[in-house]
N, C-alpha and C positions, 0 to 999 in steps of 0.2 A: 670182524663180525661181531665182536663183542660190543662193539659201540653201537651197532644197528640194533642189537638186541636191548641195550640200555634205552635207546630211543623208543622201541616198540613197547617195552614195559613201561615206561613214563607214560608214552600216550593211553596207554591201557587205563593207567591209574587217572590221568588228567581227565579223562572221557568217561569215567566211571564205568567201565566195560566189567561186567560179572559173569561168570561162567565160561565156560571152554568155547561156545559158540557164539558170544558176544563179540563185537565189533571185528568181524573176520577178516585177516589180512592175508592178500594176494601179492605175491613178490614177482617182479620182473626185472630181467637183466639180460645185455647182450655180452657176448665175447668174456672179458674177465668179470665183468658184472654178473654174466650168466653162471660162471663157476661159483660166485659168491651164493648166488639163489641156490645152488643145490647143495653147497656145503652148510648153508644157513639150516636149511630145511633137514639136514642130517644132525645137526648139533644143537638147533633149538626148534624142533618139530610143535612145541607148544605153543610158539608166538606166530604161527601162521597157519592157514588152512591149505595152502597150495602155491605152487610157483610156476612161472613162464621162463624156460630158460633156452635163449638162441645162442647157437655156436657155443658150446659149452665143452670143451674136451677134458672131462674131469676124470676119465679113466686113463690118461695119459700120464705116465712117470718116469723119471730119470732112468729107471731100469727096464723099460720096457719100450725098446727103440721100434719095435716092429709096428705098433701103434703111432708112433710118431710117421713112421714111412708113410703109413695110410694117408696121413694131410696131405703129404706131396703129391702122391699118386692122386688124390682127389682133384688136388690143384692142377696136375697136368691134363686130367680127363677133361676139363672145361675148356682147354684149349682144343683138345678132339671135338667135343660137341659143337661148340662155337665155329670150329673151323669147318665141319660137315655142312652147317647151315648156310654158311656163306660160300659153299662150293670150293674149299680147299682143306680135305681132310688130313692133308700132310701136316699141316700146322702143329699137331702134337709130335710127331715125329722129328719135326724140324729143331723143335724146342730140346726134345729129348736128346737129339745127336748134338745140339749145339753145347749141352751141358757136358756132354762126354768130351768134346773136343777140348774143353777147359783143362781135362787132365792131361790130354795128350801134348797139347804146345808147351814151347820153353816159355819160360817167364820173359823173356825178351820179345818172344812173339805176342804174348799176351799185353806186353806193357804197349806195343805197337799197335794193337788193335781194339782193345778197349780205353776209352778216355779217362784213363786213371791220372790222379793228381800227382802222383809219385811214382818213380819208375819200381816195379815189382822186382825184389832179389832174394827173396826167401820163400819156401814152401807154405810159409803162414799166409804170405800175401797171396798165394792161389788159393788157400782155404777162406780166406776173406772174400776174395773176388766171387768163387763159387757161392758162398753165402749172400752176398749183396745182390747178385743176380738171381738167386733162388728166392731170397726173400722178395724181391722186386715182383717177380711172375707170381707168385703165390698171393702177394697182396692185390694183384690185378685180379687174380681170379675171385678173390674175396670181394672186390669191389665191382664184380661183373653186372652192374645194374642197367635196366632198360632205360634209363633215364640219366641226365647229366648230374654227376654227384661229386662231392669235395669231401668225402670222409677222411681219407687220407691225403689224397693230392687232387686238385681239379682234373676231372676225367671225363671224357665224352661218352656219349651213352653205348652200352656194350663195349667196353674197352678192349675185351679180348680179342673182339672183330676187329678192331683197329690195329691191335698189336699183330695180329695173324695177316692183316693186309699191307702191314709194312714189310713183313718178312716176305710174304708172296711178291711183292713188286721187287724186292730187292733181289730174290731167287730168280725173277724174271730176267731181270737186267744183268745179273752175273758181274757186279762191279767187283773188282779187285780180288786178292786171295782171300782164304779163310772164309768164305760167305757164310757158312754156317754161324762162326761168331759174329760177324757184322750184322746177321739177323737178331742175334741176342740185342745186340746194342740199341737198334731201334726199338725192340719191345719193351727193353729196361727203362729206355729214356721216357716212353709214353708214361712211366709211373713215377720216376725221380725227377724229371725235368719237363714236364707237361708245358711249363712256362717259358721252356728254352733260355732260362738265366742261369742255369747251373753250367759252370766253364767245365768242371770236371768232377770225376767221382772221388771223392776222398774217402777212402775204404776204411781207414783207421780212425778217422773222426766220427763217420756216421755209424759204423758198427760197434765200435769200441768206446770211445770217449772224445771229449772235445780238446784240443790243445791247453795245456797247462793243467790237464787232470781235472777239469770241470765235467760236472756229470751231465750226459746227454739227454736229451729232452724227455725220452720214453725210459729212462732207467728205473724210475719208481714204480711204474707199471710192470717192467720186466721183472724186479724184485718182488712184487706184491703177486704176479702171476706165478711165481716159482717157490713160494716159500710163506707158509706151508699150504698144501703139498708141494712137492716139485713139480712142473710141467717141462715135459722133454719133447722135441720135434726133431726127428733125424731124418735122413736122406741122402742118397748118393744119384750120381749121375747115369746108373746103369738099370737098376730095378725102378727107379722112380727119377722124379726130376734132378 
């Protein structure tokens, strides 16, 4: 933020702005940029007259997991509202029960149901799988636009409805065992494998780091969004996703 402050200060000098009301500046931002808008207004109120912040969870901190759970519950509610629109209100509960099943199944069963690249052997693997699924579902909810978009991945219009449709078709066909978990596979693949080029889910590489210790693509944004101040999103499969 200090860099932005320097730029704005220099611009006011270059444009020969004099007085508090001269050369009024409005800030705009979305997601991490939106958080910067809010924090900038607090730290440098004299450099702008207002700001528009979209999707800025600035009041969520590492020691306040209740606020973090609100995010996941909000994501889950999108499956409920879109499911009702398409005539299948069970979509929300299907996702919720599926997340609960991840906690109940053995690691061997989970390895056989989900297309993971490496066999799941530890409880850490279970946590990574849960985070992978939860992250994909919440990103679908955030990307539930009425038009085709590729903000995160190429997605069709109303991707949540498409995810619900995949789950409903599978439930009706009753394929195989553990249908709830197979439902989640279809929904998650809509997000992570829309091009159908991904052979398997590499939980370690995509959630932690690339092989050889190289930084994963969004690690810089993760750091920026969490320091300072720290941003935390929590959740479980019972009260929320």
